[in-house]
C-alpha positions in Angstrom: 44.9 104.5 71.3 41.6 103.0 71.9 41.2 99.5 73.1 39.5 98.4 69.7 42.0 99.7 67.2 44.6 98.5 65.2 48.0 99.6 64.6 50.7 98.6 61.9 53.3 96.6 63.0 57.0 98.6 63.3 58.9 99.2 59.4 56.2 96.8 57.9 57.4 94.8 54.9 55.9 96.0 51.8 53.3 93.0 51.5 53.3 91.1 47.4 49.7 90.8 47.6 49.1 88.2 44.7 52.2 86.2 46.1 50.5 86.0 49.3 46.9 85.1 47.7 49.0 82.4 45.3 50.4 81.0 49.1 47.0 80.7 50.5 45.4 79.2 47.2 48.4 76.6 46.9 48.2 75.8 50.9 44.6 75.5 50.8 44.1 73.7 47.3 46.2 70.4 48.6 43.5 70.5 51.2 41.0 70.2 49.0 42.4 67.6 47.0 43.0 65.0 50.0 39.3 65.6 50.1 38.8 64.0 46.8 42.6 62.3 46.0 41.5 59.2 48.0 38.3 58.4 46.3 40.2 56.9 43.1 42.2 54.6 45.8 39.5 53.7 47.5 39.4 49.9 45.5 43.2 49.9 45.8 42.9 50.4 49.4 40.2 48.1 50.1 42.1 45.1 48.6 45.5 45.9 50.3 44.0 46.4 53.9 40.9 44.0 53.5 38.4 47.5 54.2 35.0 47.5 54.2 32.4 50.0 52.5 31.7 51.8 55.9 35.6 51.4 56.3 36.3 53.4 52.8 33.4 55.8 53.8 34.5 56.5 57.2 38.7 56.7 55.4 36.8 59.3 53.4 34.7 61.1 56.4 37.6 61.1 58.7 39.1 63.9 57.1 36.2 65.8 55.9 34.3 65.7 59.5 37.6 66.6 61.6 38.0 69.3 59.2 34.2 70.4 59.8 34.7 70.1 63.6 37.5 72.4 64.4 37.7 74.9 61.3 35.6 77.8 63.3 38.3 76.9 66.9 41.3 77.3 64.9 40.0 80.4 63.0 39.9 81.5 66.8 43.3 80.6 67.7 44.5 82.2 64.6 43.0 85.6 65.6 44.6 85.1 69.3 47.8 83.8 68.6 49.0 85.7 64.9 47.5 84.1 61.9 51.2 83.3 60.1 51.9 81.7 63.1 48.7 79.5 63.4 49.1 78.4 59.5 52.9 77.3 59.5 52.1 75.0 62.1 48.6 73.3 60.4 51.1 73.2 57.5 53.6 71.7 59.1 51.1 69.0 60.7 49.6 68.4 57.0 52.8 67.4 55.8 53.9 65.3 58.7 50.5 63.3 58.9 50.4 63.0 55.0 53.8 61.0 55.8 52.3 58.4 58.7 49.2 58.4 56.1 51.5 57.0 53.4 53.2 54.0 55.4 49.9 53.1 57.5 49.8 49.7 58.2 46.2 48.9 58.4 43.3 50.7 57.5 42.2 51.9 61.0 45.7 53.5 61.5 44.7 55.2 58.4 41.0 56.5 59.5 43.2 57.7 62.5 46.1 59.6 60.6 43.6 61.0 58.6 42.0 62.3 61.4 45.2 63.7 62.5 45.7 65.2 58.8 42.6 67.2 59.2 43.5 68.5 62.0 46.3 70.3 60.2 43.9 71.6 57.6 41.7 72.7 59.7 44.4 75.5 60.7 44.8 76.4 56.8 41.2 76.9 55.4 39.7 79.7 57.7 42.8 81.4 58.3 44.2 81.7 54.6 41.1 83.5 54.2 41.6 85.8 57.0 44.9 86.7 55.5 43.3 87.3 52.4 40.8 89.6 53.6 43.5 91.3 56.0 45.8 91.8 52.3 42.8 92.9 50.0 41.7 96.2 51.5 39.6 97.2 48.2 36.4 95.9 48.0 36.1 94.6 44.5 39.6 93.5 44.6 38.8 91.8 47.9 36.0 90.2 46.1 38.5 88.8 43.2 41.0 87.5 45.2 38.1 85.6 47.6 36.8 84.5 44.2 40.2 83.2 42.8 40.4 81.3 46.5 36.9 79.9 46.5 37.5 78.6 42.7 40.6 77.0 43.7 39.2 74.9 46.6 36.3 73.7 44.1 38.6 73.1 40.9 41.2 70.7 43.4 38.5 68.6 44.3 37.6 67.9 41.1 41.6 67.4 40.2 41.6 64.9 42.9 40.4 61.9 41.2 42.6 62.9 38.1 45.8 63.2 40.0 44.6 59.8 42.0 44.0 58.0 39.0 47.6 59.1 37.5 49.4 58.2 40.9 47.7 54.8 42.2 48.4 53.6 38.3 52.2 54.5 37.8 52.3 53.5 41.8 50.3 52.3 44.6 47.6 54.0 46.5 50.3 55.4 48.8 51.4 57.9 46.4 48.0 59.4 47.1 49.6 60.8 50.3 53.4 60.6 49.3 52.5 63.6 47.0 51.5 66.0 49.2 55.1 66.1 50.9 57.2 68.2 48.3 54.3 70.4 48.0 53.5 71.3 52.1 57.2 71.6 52.2 57.0 74.3 49.2 54.1 75.9 50.7 55.6 76.1 54.0 58.6 77.8 52.9 57.1 80.2 51.2 54.3 81.6 53.6 57.4 81.5 56.4 59.1 83.8 54.0 56.5 86.1 52.6 53.2 86.1 54.3 52.6 88.5 57.1 51.9 88.4 60.9 48.5 89.6 61.6 46.1 89.3 64.7 42.5 90.3 65.5 42.2 93.6 67.0 40.5 92.0 70.1 41.2 87.8 70.3 37.4 86.0 70.9 37.1 84.2 73.8 36.9 80.6 73.9 33.8 79.0 74.0 34.4 75.2 75.1 30.6 74.2 75.3 30.2 75.6 71.9 33.0 73.6 70.2 32.0 70.3 71.9 28.2 70.5 70.9 29.6 70.9 67.1 31.8 68.0 67.5 28.6 66.3 69.2 26.3 67.2 66.5 28.5 66.5 63.0 30.2 63.2 64.4 26.8 61.5 65.2 25.5 62.7 62.1 27.9 61.3 60.3 28.2 57.7 62.0 24.6 57.3 62.6 24.4 57.9 58.5 27.3 55.7 57.5 27.0 53.0 60.4 23.2 52.9 59.9 23.0 50.0 56.9 25.2 47.5 58.8 23.8 48.2 62.5 20.2 48.5 60.9 18.1 52.0 61.0 16.0 51.0 63.6 18.6 49.4 66.0 19.8 51.4 69.1 22.6 52.3 68.1 21.9 54.5 65.3 18.4 55.7 67.0 21.0 57.0 70.0 23.4 58.5 67.5 20.4 60.7 65.5 18.9 61.2 69.4 22.1 62.8 70.4 22.6 64.9 67.2 19.0 66.5 68.2 20.2 66.9 71.8 23.2 68.7 70.6 21.7 71.1 68.0 19.0 71.6 70.8 22.2 72.6 72.9 23.5 74.8 70.4 20.3 77.0 70.5 19.8 77.2 74.3 23.7 77.4 75.1 25.2 79.7 72.4 23.1 83.0 72.8 24.0 82.8 76.4 27.7 83.3 75.6 29.4 86.4 75.8 31.2 85.6 72.4 29.9 82.4 70.9 31.7 79.8 68.5 28.8 80.7 66.7 27.0 83.9 66.6 23.4 82.5 65.5 22.6 86.4 65.1 24.1 85.3 62.0 21.7 83.1 60.7 19.0 86.0 60.7 20.6 87.1 57.3 19.3 85.4 54.6 22.2 85.7 52.1 24.0 83.8 55.1 21.6 81.2 55.9 21.3 80.6 52.2 25.4 80.5 51.3 25.8 77.9 54.3 23.0 75.9 53.1 24.0 75.8 49.6 27.6 75.0 51.1 26.6 71.9 52.7 24.1 70.7 49.4 26.4 71.4 46.7 29.9 69.8 48.4 27.4 67.0 49.6 26.6 66.9 45.7 30.1 66.8 44.2 31.4 64.3 47.2 28.6 61.4 46.9 29.1 62.3 43.0 33.1 61.6 43.4 32.6 58.9 45.6 29.8 56.8 43.6 31.7 57.3 40.4 34.9 56.2 41.8 33.0 52.5 42.5 31.2 52.6 39.7 34.3 53.2 36.6 36.7 50.3 39.0 34.1 48.0 40.2 31.6 48.2 37.7 33.0 48.8 34.6 36.4 47.3 35.4 39.0 50.2 35.0 42.4 51.0 35.8 43.1 53.6 38.5 44.4 55.2 36.0 41.9 55.3 33.4 39.0 55.9 35.9 41.0 58.8 36.8 41.1 60.2 33.1 37.7 59.4 32.6 36.5 62.2 34.9 38.9 64.9 33.4 36.1 66.7 31.5 34.6 67.2 35.4 38.4 68.8 36.3 38.1 71.0 33.2 34.9 72.1 33.2 35.0 73.2 37.1 38.1 74.8 36.5 36.6 77.2 33.2 33.1 77.9 34.8 35.2 78.5 38.2 36.9 81.2 36.7 34.3 82.7 34.7 32.4 82.6 38.0 34.7 84.5 39.5 35.0 87.3 37.1 30.6 87.2 37.4 30.6 87.6 41.1 33.3 90.4 40.9 31.2 92.5 37.8 27.1 91.2 37.8 26.9 89.9 41.8 26.0 86.5 42.9 23.0 85.6 41.4 23.8 84.3 37.9 26.3 82.1 38.8 24.4 80.4 41.7 21.6 79.9 39.3 23.4 79.0 36.4 25.5 76.9 38.5 22.3 74.7 40.5 21.0 74.4 37.0 24.1 72.7 35.8 24.4 70.4 38.4 21.4 69.3 38.7 21.5 68.5 34.9 24.8 66.7 35.2 23.8 64.7 38.1 20.3 63.5 36.2 22.5 62.5 33.3 23.7 59.5 35.6 20.3 57.9 37.0 19.7 55.9 33.8 23.4 54.6 34.2 23.8 51.3 33.4 27.2 48.8 33.6 27.8 49.5 29.2 26.7 52.9 29.1 28.6 54.6 26.3 31.8 56.7 27.7 31.0 59.8 25.6 27.9 59.7 27.2 29.7 59.5 30.7 32.1 62.2 29.5 29.7 64.2 28.2 27.7 64.3 31.8 31.2 64.5 33.7 31.4 67.8 31.7 28.0 69.8 32.8 28.3 68.2 36.5 31.8 69.6 36.3 30.8 73.4 34.8 27.8 73.0 37.2 30.3 72.7 40.3 33.2 74.9 39.4 29.9 78.1 38.8 28.9 77.8 42.3 32.4 77.3 44.6 33.3 81.1 44.1 30.1 83.3 44.9 29.3 81.5 48.2 31.7 83.2 50.1 31.1 86.0 48.2 27.0 85.6 49.7 27.9 84.7 53.4 29.1 88.1 54.1 27.2 89.9 51.9 26.0 93.0 54.6 28.5 92.1 57.6 30.5 93.8 59.5 34.4 93.6 58.3 35.4 92.1 61.5 32.9 89.6 61.5 34.3 88.2 58.1 36.7 86.1 59.5 34.2 84.1 61.1 31.4 84.2 59.0 33.8 82.8 56.2 35.0 79.9 59.0 31.4 78.8 59.5 30.9 78.3 55.5 33.9 76.4 55.4 32.9 74.1 58.6 29.5 74.0 56.4 32.0 72.8 53.2 33.3 70.2 55.1 30.1 69.2 56.6 28.7 68.6 53.4 31.6 66.4 52.2 31.2 64.0 55.1 27.5 63.8 54.4 27.7 63.6 50.7 29.7 60.6 51.1 28.1 59.3 54.5 24.3 58.8 52.5 25.4 57.9 49.1 27.5 55.0 50.4 24.6 54.4 53.0 22.3 54.1 49.6 24.4 51.8 47.7 25.4 49.2 50.6 22.2 49.2 52.5 19.4 48.7 49.4 19.8 45.1 49.1 19.9 45.0 45.1 23.0 45.7 43.3 24.8 48.7 42.7 23.3 49.8 39.5 20.1 49.7 40.7 20.5 51.4 44.3 22.6 54.3 42.5 19.7 55.5 40.8 18.6 56.8 43.8 21.5 58.5 44.8 22.0 59.9 41.9 18.3 61.3 41.7 18.8 62.5 44.8 22.4 64.6 43.6 20.4 65.9 40.9 17.9 67.2 43.6 20.8 68.7 45.6 21.4 71.0 42.4 17.7 71.9 42.2 18.1 72.9 45.7 21.4 75.4 44.8 19.4 76.9 42.3 16.4 78.1 44.3 18.1 78.9 47.4 20.5 81.1 45.1 17.4 82.7 43.7 16.1 83.7 47.0 19.4 84.5 49.0 20.3 87.0 46.2 16.9 88.7 46.1 16.2 92.0 47.2 14.5 91.3 50.3 17.5 89.2 51.7 19.7 91.6 50.5 17.9 94.3 52.7 17.6 91.8 55.4 21.2 91.2 55.7 22.1 94.9 55.2 19.6 95.4 58.3 21.3 92.5 60.4 24.7 93.7 60.1 23.8 97.2 61.1 22.4 95.3 64.2 25.9 93.2 64.5 28.1 96.3 64.6 25.6 98.2 66.8 26.0 95.5 69.6 29.2 94.4 69.1 31.3 94.4 72.1 34.1 96.6 72.7 37.5 95.5 74.0 38.2 95.2 77.7 40.1 98.2 79.2 43.7 98.0 79.0 43.8 94.8 76.0 47.1 94.7 74.3 46.4 95.6 70.7 48.6 93.3 68.6 50.0 94.4 65.4 47.7 93.8 61.6 49.2 94.4 58.3 49.6 97.5 56.7 46.6 98.5 54.6 47.9 101.3 53.0 48.7 100.7 49.3 52.3 102.6 49.6 53.1 99.3 51.9 51.9 97.0 49.1 52.9 96.4 45.7 51.6 94.2 43.3 
């Protein structure tokens, strides 16, 4: 048996692929909801825990920032110790930390508990994708499954404010965390029984320097952006944080190419689809998270709506995202990724720009239409991102590439809240006047998605991706002599049932 081969475990249980996909979508969906469900509860949290705007930003960003920093590490842990094992650990930690978030006595405690919650969430996102890639071996079926998985993330982010409004309106802000408990317990029981165990044929080595540099890079950028308005953009602490980010980026560029198995293989970025997809992930999620953050403050603090009413107002956004995400998944399987990316970027820009002339008394019908347009755009973009990112890459690199794309998405969420929150708190003008700049910036995100979507799916880009994929496959490091071959899920169709 060759060192790099994989074998099926003895007497494998037939794998129900659709049920496995549902479990993965359910588990990842609850982490997606938590990216946005807290937004609608922010005014209530502020009043109850006496939190400032920057503290509210941290309550949102502690979750997405920690997720962004740990996704790659959690993915490598799953490859080494077993994907099912890490997936179950993530579900357990996420559920328990949701419990302590619900009983947090102060804003500092809530921010800390949110960070712990994100540690568990980081074990779900990339691991779920690896499980799906392992179970769905047919290329077209895998594309449809990944499209469905990606669309769930986008849809749950959009439905978070709606669900949050219903929960806060019926109870208190603590209900947005209580709701995770039954979902987490059900997902945990289903995953334990039905998800097959699998590991990488050869586990990747740990890369402590790369992991440390990633944490410093992401954390310093987000911290500098959030604290800049309060400390002053020219303050030594603010400038020091951004200088630290530059040094961390330089460190990654110097250290990672010299590591035998780097946390981030910089050669991936020679592929235009991969680089484009990761940039689109950052830009799109930054636009969506910034949109939801601003909109919550606008509806509740400016228009004086209740959390329930504010949540119901954004129903068109959630519906638009659900419809377009489903359509985009089908388009990716049948037509490729260019069309949904181009259409999505256009709609995202149009929806955000409709908010530029916003006033405190803008007609509600106008708002509902703008929400629907923005939701259609956001939903259309999510499914093709993963497919674009892995275009041309060797099959054994798909999991790592997907984890990098997921990290980019989470970093974008942190950045969007940090930037838009800093704009509306750092200008000295009232919210309406300062928000015009923020809405225009979100519209620019849509335009950038359109441009990058077209460029990263061009014939030149796909040809370059194919060449880079062949190079990566040719230079892959073989497994060490005598390396034990872990078991892998059975791939023959006879061992699979629908």
